[in-house]
A tleap script that builds the chain and sets N, CA, C and O, in Angstrom:
source leaprc.protein.ff14SB
mol = sequence {
  NMET ILE GLU ARG GLY GLY GLU VAL VAL ASN
  THR GLU ALA ASP GLY GLN HIE THR SER THR
  GLN MET GLY SER GLY ARG PHE PRO GLU GLU
  GLY PHE GLY LYS SER SER TYR PHE ARG ASN
  ILE GLN VAL VAL ASP ASP SER ASN ASN LEU
  LYS ALA PRO LYS GLY LEU GLY THR PHE THR
  GLU GLN SER ASN CYS TYR ASP VAL GLN THR
  GLY SER ASN GLY ASP TRP GLY HIE TYR PHE
  TYR TYR GLY GLY PRO GLY ARG ASN ALA LYS
  CYS CGLN
}
set mol.1.N position { 14.405 9.966 -7.555 }
set mol.1.CA position { 12.766 9.402 -6.759 }
set mol.1.C position { 12.674 7.681 -6.359 }
set mol.1.O position { 13.054 6.806 -7.137 }
set mol.2.N position { 12.015 7.374 -4.806 }
set mol.2.CA position { 12.319 5.821 -5.014 }
set mol.2.C position { 11.358 5.075 -5.101 }
set mol.2.O position { 10.903 5.198 -3.964 }
set mol.3.N position { 10.359 4.024 -5.874 }
set mol.3.CA position { 9.996 2.734 -5.863 }
set mol.3.C position { 9.513 2.157 -4.093 }
set mol.3.O position { 10.246 2.067 -3.108 }
set mol.4.N position { 8.263 1.897 -4.201 }
set mol.4.CA position { 7.819 1.414 -2.888 }
set mol.4.C position { 6.542 0.208 -4.023 }
set mol.4.O position { 5.861 0.979 -4.698 }
set mol.5.N position { 6.254 -0.864 -4.240 }
set mol.5.CA position { 5.705 -1.310 -4.890 }
set mol.5.C position { 4.965 -2.535 -4.727 }
set mol.5.O position { 5.505 -3.231 -3.867 }
set mol.6.N position { 4.147 -2.957 -5.120 }
set mol.6.CA position { 2.621 -4.364 -4.903 }
set mol.6.C position { 2.759 -5.275 -6.372 }
set mol.6.O position { 2.704 -4.824 -7.516 }
set mol.7.N position { 2.875 -6.114 -6.121 }
set mol.7.CA position { 2.587 -6.977 -7.378 }
set mol.7.C position { 1.508 -7.992 -6.996 }
set mol.7.O position { 1.697 -8.541 -5.911 }
set mol.8.N position { 0.207 -8.414 -7.806 }
set mol.8.CA position { -0.440 -9.590 -7.868 }
set mol.8.C position { -1.215 -10.076 -9.126 }
set mol.8.O position { -2.159 -9.626 -9.775 }
set mol.9.N position { -0.205 -11.492 -9.224 }
set mol.9.CA position { -0.408 -12.313 -10.867 }
set mol.9.C position { -2.203 -12.441 -10.279 }
set mol.9.O position { -2.913 -12.882 -9.375 }
set mol.10.N position { -2.221 -11.463 -11.958 }
set mol.10.CA position { -3.966 -11.630 -12.340 }
set mol.10.C position { -4.132 -11.967 -13.452 }
set mol.10.O position { -4.023 -11.125 -14.343 }
set mol.11.N position { -4.493 -13.498 -13.797 }
set mol.11.CA position { -4.537 -13.688 -14.728 }
set mol.11.C position { -5.907 -14.129 -15.427 }
set mol.11.O position { -6.123 -14.830 -16.416 }
set mol.12.N position { -7.263 -13.045 -13.999 }
set mol.12.CA position { -8.213 -13.533 -14.929 }
set mol.12.C position { -9.235 -14.830 -15.094 }
set mol.12.O position { -10.337 -14.796 -15.642 }
set mol.13.N position { -8.624 -15.932 -14.508 }
set mol.13.CA position { -9.474 -17.623 -14.852 }
set mol.13.C position { -10.958 -17.145 -15.050 }
set mol.13.O position { -11.540 -16.304 -14.364 }
set mol.14.N position { -11.470 -17.866 -16.155 }
set mol.14.CA position { -12.714 -17.581 -15.503 }
set mol.14.C position { -13.565 -16.139 -15.647 }
set mol.14.O position { -14.746 -16.050 -15.314 }
set mol.15.N position { -12.871 -15.147 -16.134 }
set mol.15.CA position { -13.404 -14.018 -16.742 }
set mol.15.C position { -13.221 -13.503 -14.823 }
set mol.15.O position { -14.095 -12.637 -14.792 }
set mol.16.N position { -13.041 -13.517 -14.377 }
set mol.16.CA position { -12.601 -13.108 -13.370 }
set mol.16.C position { -12.038 -12.536 -12.589 }
set mol.16.O position { -12.666 -13.576 -12.392 }
set mol.17.N position { -11.119 -11.578 -11.381 }
set mol.17.CA position { -10.512 -11.233 -11.639 }
set mol.17.C position { -9.597 -12.157 -9.703 }
set mol.17.O position { -10.045 -12.141 -8.556 }
set mol.18.N position { -9.201 -12.346 -9.874 }
set mol.18.CA position { -7.277 -12.653 -8.275 }
set mol.18.C position { -8.284 -12.790 -7.329 }
set mol.18.O position { -9.100 -11.877 -7.206 }
set mol.19.N position { -8.344 -13.632 -6.748 }
set mol.19.CA position { -8.463 -13.486 -5.012 }
set mol.19.C position { -7.424 -12.972 -3.849 }
set mol.19.O position { -7.327 -12.707 -2.650 }
set mol.20.N position { -6.784 -13.025 -4.987 }
set mol.20.CA position { -4.872 -13.186 -3.845 }
set mol.20.C position { -5.609 -12.133 -3.355 }
set mol.20.O position { -6.448 -11.353 -3.805 }
set mol.21.N position { -4.995 -12.355 -2.181 }
set mol.21.CA position { -4.637 -11.333 -1.212 }
set mol.21.C position { -3.396 -9.980 -0.706 }
set mol.21.O position { -2.507 -10.303 0.082 }
set mol.22.N position { -3.444 -8.917 -1.091 }
set mol.22.CA position { -2.100 -8.208 -1.036 }
set mol.22.C position { -1.974 -7.485 0.498 }
set mol.22.O position { -2.558 -6.410 0.634 }
set mol.23.N position { -1.154 -8.099 1.772 }
set mol.23.CA position { -0.724 -7.224 2.800 }
set mol.23.C position { -1.711 -8.589 3.092 }
set mol.23.O position { -1.720 -9.780 2.782 }
set mol.24.N position { -2.439 -7.747 3.799 }
set mol.24.CA position { -3.837 -8.409 5.443 }
set mol.24.C position { -4.645 -8.896 4.735 }
set mol.24.O position { -5.443 -9.733 5.157 }
set mol.25.N position { -4.610 -8.251 2.812 }
set mol.25.CA position { -6.252 -8.945 2.806 }
set mol.25.C position { -7.344 -7.995 3.679 }
set mol.25.O position { -8.544 -8.149 3.903 }
set mol.26.N position { -6.609 -7.189 3.979 }
set mol.26.CA position { -8.016 -6.101 4.695 }
set mol.26.C position { -7.646 -4.220 3.931 }
set mol.26.O position { -6.685 -3.980 3.201 }
set mol.27.N position { -8.158 -3.713 4.147 }
set mol.27.CA position { -8.510 -2.475 1.934 }
set mol.27.C position { -7.795 -1.078 3.692 }
set mol.27.O position { -8.167 -1.229 4.856 }
set mol.28.N position { -6.838 0.008 3.217 }
set mol.28.CA position { -6.283 0.932 4.328 }
set mol.28.C position { -7.094 1.242 4.792 }
set mol.28.O position { -6.794 1.468 5.964 }
set mol.29.N position { -8.218 1.455 4.584 }
set mol.29.CA position { -9.542 2.463 5.185 }
set mol.29.C position { -9.661 1.664 6.437 }
set mol.29.O position { -10.325 2.106 7.374 }
set mol.30.N position { -9.206 0.799 6.489 }
set mol.30.CA position { -9.617 -0.076 7.997 }
set mol.30.C position { -8.306 0.408 9.883 }
set mol.30.O position { -8.292 0.447 11.114 }
set mol.31.N position { -7.690 0.584 8.904 }
set mol.31.CA position { -6.510 1.146 9.642 }
set mol.31.C position { -5.550 0.273 10.462 }
set mol.31.O position { -5.144 -0.679 9.796 }
set mol.32.N position { -5.078 0.319 11.693 }
set mol.32.CA position { -3.741 -0.201 13.053 }
set mol.32.C position { -5.156 -1.005 13.251 }
set mol.32.O position { -6.313 -0.625 13.432 }
set mol.33.N position { -4.372 -2.623 13.102 }
set mol.33.CA position { -5.075 -3.809 13.053 }
set mol.33.C position { -5.544 -4.789 12.627 }
set mol.33.O position { -5.864 -5.948 12.890 }
set mol.34.N position { -5.497 -3.728 11.576 }
set mol.34.CA position { -5.951 -4.689 10.616 }
set mol.34.C position { -5.649 -4.329 9.061 }
set mol.34.O position { -5.683 -5.265 8.262 }
set mol.35.N position { -5.388 -3.170 8.643 }
set mol.35.CA position { -4.335 -2.821 7.577 }
set mol.35.C position { -2.904 -3.315 7.519 }
set mol.35.O position { -2.268 -3.053 8.540 }
set mol.36.N position { -2.257 -3.950 6.598 }
set mol.36.CA position { -1.319 -3.093 6.635 }
set mol.36.C position { 0.014 -2.641 6.477 }
set mol.36.O position { 0.247 -2.467 5.281 }
set mol.37.N position { 0.754 -2.442 7.032 }
set mol.37.CA position { 1.264 -0.734 7.155 }
set mol.37.C position { 2.895 -0.732 7.127 }
set mol.37.O position { 3.458 -1.629 7.754 }
set mol.38.N position { 3.462 -0.036 6.623 }
set mol.38.CA position { 5.689 1.019 6.516 }
set mol.38.C position { 4.617 1.934 7.200 }
set mol.38.O position { 3.514 2.356 6.854 }
set mol.39.N position { 5.705 2.116 8.748 }
set mol.39.CA position { 5.847 3.474 9.674 }
set mol.39.C position { 7.088 3.992 9.818 }
set mol.39.O position { 7.896 3.072 9.947 }
set mol.40.N position { 7.497 4.851 9.846 }
set mol.40.CA position { 8.805 5.927 10.067 }
set mol.40.C position { 9.443 5.665 9.124 }
set mol.40.O position { 10.568 5.218 9.350 }
set mol.41.N position { 9.064 5.806 7.868 }
set mol.41.CA position { 9.328 6.325 6.806 }
set mol.41.C position { 10.857 6.695 5.981 }
set mol.41.O position { 10.595 7.392 5.001 }
set mol.42.N position { 12.226 6.450 6.089 }
set mol.42.CA position { 13.172 7.263 5.520 }
set mol.42.C position { 14.091 6.798 5.177 }
set mol.42.O position { 14.548 5.694 5.473 }
set mol.43.N position { 14.710 8.011 4.128 }
set mol.43.CA position { 15.447 7.625 2.620 }
set mol.43.C position { 17.360 8.119 3.458 }
set mol.43.O position { 17.261 9.049 4.258 }
set mol.44.N position { 18.098 7.841 3.369 }
set mol.44.CA position { 19.441 8.021 3.562 }
set mol.44.C position { 20.024 8.860 2.513 }
set mol.44.O position { 20.342 8.437 1.401 }
set mol.45.N position { 20.164 10.186 2.954 }
set mol.45.CA position { 20.839 11.356 1.489 }
set mol.45.C position { 22.114 10.511 1.680 }
set mol.45.O position { 22.430 9.604 2.449 }
set mol.46.N position { 22.929 11.399 0.322 }
set mol.46.CA position { 23.767 11.897 0.073 }
set mol.46.C position { 25.188 11.229 0.845 }
set mol.46.O position { 25.978 10.409 0.378 }
set mol.47.N position { 25.193 11.908 2.208 }
set mol.47.CA position { 26.333 11.575 3.601 }
set mol.47.C position { 25.467 11.362 4.602 }
set mol.47.O position { 25.289 12.012 5.632 }
set mol.48.N position { 24.678 9.892 3.999 }
set mol.48.CA position { 24.333 8.723 4.750 }
set mol.48.C position { 23.356 9.126 6.320 }
set mol.48.O position { 23.300 8.474 7.363 }
set mol.49.N position { 22.818 10.167 6.032 }
set mol.49.CA position { 21.705 11.516 6.639 }
set mol.49.C position { 20.608 10.629 6.739 }
set mol.49.O position { 20.378 10.235 5.596 }
set mol.50.N position { 19.591 9.975 7.772 }
set mol.50.CA position { 18.364 9.625 8.039 }
set mol.50.C position { 17.645 11.382 7.384 }
set mol.50.O position { 18.332 12.368 7.649 }
set mol.51.N position { 16.828 11.512 6.892 }
set mol.51.CA position { 16.083 12.404 5.792 }
set mol.51.C position { 14.397 11.581 6.155 }
set mol.51.O position { 14.142 10.382 6.269 }
set mol.52.N position { 13.412 12.881 6.271 }
set mol.52.CA position { 11.772 12.834 6.070 }
set mol.52.C position { 11.847 12.991 4.380 }
set mol.52.O position { 12.237 13.919 3.671 }
set mol.53.N position { 11.088 11.158 3.951 }
set mol.53.CA position { 11.039 11.415 2.470 }
set mol.53.C position { 9.530 12.535 1.998 }
set mol.53.O position { 8.543 12.671 2.721 }
set mol.54.N position { 9.746 13.268 0.522 }
set mol.54.CA position { 9.285 14.224 0.630 }
set mol.54.C position { 8.301 14.235 -0.548 }
set mol.54.O position { 8.640 13.303 -1.277 }
set mol.55.N position { 7.030 14.990 -1.165 }
set mol.55.CA position { 6.104 13.884 -2.200 }
set mol.55.C position { 6.254 13.830 -2.443 }
set mol.55.O position { 6.920 14.060 -3.452 }
set mol.56.N position { 5.303 12.808 -1.102 }
set mol.56.CA position { 4.977 10.961 -1.193 }
set mol.56.C position { 3.623 11.286 -1.815 }
set mol.56.O position { 2.822 12.211 -1.684 }
set mol.57.N position { 3.689 9.878 -2.735 }
set mol.57.CA position { 2.420 10.096 -3.789 }
set mol.57.C position { 2.121 8.070 -4.063 }
set mol.57.O position { 2.861 7.117 -4.308 }
set mol.58.N position { 1.093 8.202 -3.906 }
set mol.58.CA position { 0.770 6.691 -4.637 }
set mol.58.C position { -0.037 6.886 -5.915 }
set mol.58.O position { -0.809 7.717 -6.393 }
set mol.59.N position { 0.560 5.623 -6.261 }
set mol.59.CA position { -0.672 4.786 -7.118 }
set mol.59.C position { -1.000 3.639 -7.848 }
set mol.59.O position { -0.275 2.994 -8.606 }
set mol.60.N position { -2.486 3.403 -7.457 }
set mol.60.CA position { -2.881 1.831 -7.923 }
set mol.60.C position { -3.671 2.265 -9.557 }
set mol.60.O position { -3.828 3.268 -10.254 }
set mol.61.N position { -4.036 0.681 -9.590 }
set mol.61.CA position { -4.190 0.345 -11.117 }
set mol.61.C position { -6.075 0.258 -10.679 }
set mol.61.O position { -6.917 0.859 -11.347 }
set mol.62.N position { -6.278 -0.257 -9.949 }
set mol.62.CA position { -7.735 -0.984 -9.321 }
set mol.62.C position { -8.209 -0.676 -7.801 }
set mol.62.O position { -8.589 -1.430 -6.906 }
set mol.63.N position { -8.106 0.160 -7.838 }
set mol.63.CA position { -8.586 0.635 -5.439 }
set mol.63.C position { -9.707 -0.013 -5.244 }
set mol.63.O position { -9.956 -0.194 -4.052 }
set mol.64.N position { -10.329 -0.350 -5.848 }
set mol.64.CA position { -11.746 -1.281 -5.240 }
set mol.64.C position { -10.955 -2.395 -5.388 }
set mol.64.O position { -11.620 -3.380 -5.067 }
set mol.65.N position { -9.531 -2.779 -5.821 }
set mol.65.CA position { -9.098 -4.274 -5.660 }
set mol.65.C position { -8.395 -4.248 -4.110 }
set mol.65.O position { -8.495 -5.013 -3.150 }
set mol.66.N position { -7.907 -3.441 -4.258 }
set mol.66.CA position { -5.727 -3.151 -3.468 }
set mol.66.C position { -6.086 -1.129 -3.521 }
set mol.66.O position { -6.720 -0.249 -4.104 }
set mol.67.N position { -5.374 -1.332 -2.724 }
set mol.67.CA position { -5.080 0.764 -2.143 }
set mol.67.C position { -4.277 0.785 -1.153 }
set mol.67.O position { -4.003 -0.058 -0.299 }
set mol.68.N position { -3.851 2.048 -1.384 }
set mol.68.CA position { -2.844 3.075 -0.327 }
set mol.68.C position { -3.570 3.676 -0.475 }
set mol.68.O position { -4.460 3.918 -1.290 }
set mol.69.N position { -2.868 4.250 1.149 }
set mol.69.CA position { -2.719 5.384 1.392 }
set mol.69.C position { -1.948 6.076 2.760 }
set mol.69.O position { -2.062 5.646 3.908 }
set mol.70.N position { -1.230 7.119 2.388 }
set mol.70.CA position { -0.137 7.914 3.092 }
set mol.70.C position { -0.541 7.977 4.012 }
set mol.70.O position { -1.361 7.086 4.237 }
set mol.71.N position { -0.218 9.349 5.570 }
set mol.71.CA position { 0.142 9.736 6.264 }
set mol.71.C position { 1.115 10.179 7.130 }
set mol.71.O position { 2.188 9.580 7.063 }
set mol.72.N position { 1.002 11.202 8.037 }
set mol.72.CA position { 1.673 11.359 8.955 }
set mol.72.C position { 1.789 11.588 10.309 }
set mol.72.O position { 0.869 12.339 10.636 }
set mol.73.N position { 2.485 11.298 11.260 }
set mol.73.CA position { 2.191 11.761 12.295 }
set mol.73.C position { 3.212 12.172 12.883 }
set mol.73.O position { 4.285 12.169 12.280 }
set mol.74.N position { 3.082 12.822 14.786 }
set mol.74.CA position { 4.500 12.430 15.307 }
set mol.74.C position { 4.433 11.098 15.863 }
set mol.74.O position { 5.566 10.889 16.297 }
set mol.75.N position { 4.007 10.502 15.992 }
set mol.75.CA position { 4.041 8.744 16.652 }
set mol.75.C position { 5.076 8.354 15.784 }
set mol.75.O position { 6.304 8.426 15.740 }
set mol.76.N position { 3.969 7.831 14.978 }
set mol.76.CA position { 4.495 7.273 13.483 }
set mol.76.C position { 5.574 7.961 11.904 }
set mol.76.O position { 5.652 7.534 10.752 }
set mol.77.N position { 6.068 8.841 12.415 }
set mol.77.CA position { 6.888 9.770 11.549 }
set mol.77.C position { 5.215 9.489 9.552 }
set mol.77.O position { 4.023 9.203 9.432 }
set mol.78.N position { 6.335 9.825 8.670 }
set mol.78.CA position { 5.521 9.171 7.500 }
set mol.78.C position { 5.090 7.465 7.033 }
set mol.78.O position { 5.614 6.402 6.704 }
set mol.79.N position { 3.883 8.039 7.255 }
set mol.79.CA position { 3.300 6.049 7.252 }
set mol.79.C position { 2.589 5.874 5.652 }
set mol.79.O position { 2.456 6.921 5.019 }
set mol.80.N position { 2.178 4.696 5.057 }
set mol.80.CA position { 1.274 3.761 4.395 }
set mol.80.C position { 0.921 2.641 4.655 }
set mol.80.O position { 1.721 1.709 4.728 }
set mol.81.N position { -0.666 2.489 4.893 }
set mol.81.CA position { -1.382 1.142 5.017 }
set mol.81.C position { -1.374 1.285 3.906 }
set mol.81.O position { -0.952 2.315 3.381 }
set mol.82.N position { -1.854 0.249 3.238 }
set mol.82.CA position { -2.000 -1.128 2.426 }
set mol.82.C position { -2.571 -2.500 2.134 }
set mol.82.O position { -2.874 -3.276 3.041 }
set mol.83.N position { -2.708 -2.776 0.874 }
set mol.83.CA position { -3.663 -3.838 1.160 }
set mol.83.C position { -4.712 -4.262 0.198 }
set mol.83.O position { -4.763 -3.558 -0.811 }
set mol.84.N position { -5.738 -5.446 0.279 }
set mol.84.CA position { -6.388 -5.113 -0.184 }
set mol.84.C position { -7.508 -6.523 -0.735 }
set mol.84.O position { -7.348 -6.321 -1.939 }
set mol.85.N position { -8.262 -7.471 -0.700 }
set mol.85.CA position { -8.937 -8.830 -0.380 }
set mol.85.C position { -9.131 -9.539 -2.210 }
set mol.85.O position { -9.766 -10.489 -2.668 }
set mol.86.N position { -8.002 -8.242 -2.966 }
set mol.86.CA position { -8.377 -8.683 -4.696 }
set mol.86.C position { -10.352 -9.054 -4.828 }
set mol.86.O position { -11.095 -8.499 -4.018 }
set mol.87.N position { -10.864 -9.884 -5.772 }
set mol.87.CA position { -11.852 -10.123 -5.530 }
set mol.87.C position { -12.919 -9.451 -4.613 }
set mol.87.O position { -13.122 -10.276 -3.722 }
set mol.88.N position { -13.527 -8.597 -4.444 }
set mol.88.CA position { -14.761 -8.885 -4.825 }
set mol.88.C position { -17.127 -7.824 -4.964 }
set mol.88.O position { -18.200 -7.679 -5.549 }
set mol.89.N position { -16.743 -7.702 -4.483 }
set mol.89.CA position { -18.298 -7.203 -4.744 }
set mol.89.C position { -18.172 -5.639 -5.611 }
set mol.89.O position { -19.110 -5.392 -6.368 }
set mol.90.N position { -17.049 -4.606 -5.509 }
set mol.90.CA position { -16.986 -4.124 -6.183 }
set mol.90.C position { -15.519 -4.393 -7.361 }
set mol.90.O position { -15.079 -3.601 -8.194 }
set mol.91.N position { -15.290 -5.056 -7.203 }
set mol.91.CA position { -12.705 -6.198 -7.476 }
set mol.91.C position { -13.753 -6.764 -8.882 }
set mol.91.O position { -12.805 -6.622 -9.654 }
set mol.92.N position { -14.463 -7.081 -9.467 }
set mol.92.CA position { -14.530 -8.469 -10.474 }
set mol.92.C position { -13.601 -9.185 -11.511 }
set mol.92.O position { -13.982 -10.210 -12.077 }
savepdb mol mol.pdb
quit
């Protein structure tokens, strides 16, 4: 298993979620030009060969604050968009 993660410290000062952004501060749905991303994701096997990852999955604890979306296509290979603004109307 290979993991990639992001973390934002949230002390909930004043009882509210932090306004600290992740990535560009934009949600994955906003896509290219707005949201942060990684593309052409590959792994190195035991023989030192590059391989496409299998079984990509995602996990988010507070998707109204920060989120992630995976995908793949011919130009970008396997990719994911990630990020979010932190505190917002749906993330208190």
